[in-house]
C-alpha positions in Angstrom: 0.1 0.1 0.0 3.1 2.3 1.1 4.3 1.8 -2.3 1.3 2.1 -4.6 0.7 5.3 -2.9 4.5 6.8 -3.5 4.3 5.6 -7.2 1.2 7.4 -7.8 2.7 10.5 -6.2 5.7 10.2 -8.1 4.1 9.7 -11.4 1.5 12.9 -10.8 4.7 15.0 -10.2 6.1 14.0 -13.4 3.5 14.5 -15.8 3.6 18.6 -15.5 7.2 18.4 -15.9 6.6 16.4 -19.3 3.8 18.4 -20.4 1.6 15.4 -20.9 0.2 11.6 -19.1 2.1 8.4 -19.5 1.3 7.4 -22.8 -0.4 10.9 -24.3 0.6 12.0 -27.2 0.6 15.9 -27.1 2.5 18.7 -28.7 2.8 20.7 -25.6 4.9 17.7 -24.7 8.6 19.5 -23.2 10.2 16.1 -22.0 9.7 12.7 -22.3 9.6 9.8 -19.8 13.0 7.1 -20.1 11.8 4.4 -18.2 12.5 3.8 -14.5 15.4 3.0 -12.2 14.8 0.9 -9.1 15.5 2.4 -5.3 14.9 0.7 -2.3 13.1 3.2 0.4 13.3 2.0 3.9 10.2 3.1 6.1 9.2 1.9 9.7 6.7 -0.8 7.6 10.3 -2.2 6.2 11.9 -1.9 3.1 9.9 -0.7 0.0 11.0 -1.3 -3.4 10.4 1.8 -5.9 10.4 2.4 -9.6 11.7 6.0 -9.7 10.4 7.8 -13.1 13.3 8.9 -15.3 13.1 12.3 -17.9 14.8 12.9 -20.8 
């Protein structure tokens, strides 16, 4: 549940930076997604594996 919330927050933060949503075609797009990088996040609930979005 923690991982899902963090992923949604990161995706919501990246969309305005790109100018379009994931998989969306837009002429206003100023940046592109370039996959994800993995990172472990240590929380009180344990270690969570996150997929951090990369931009070009």
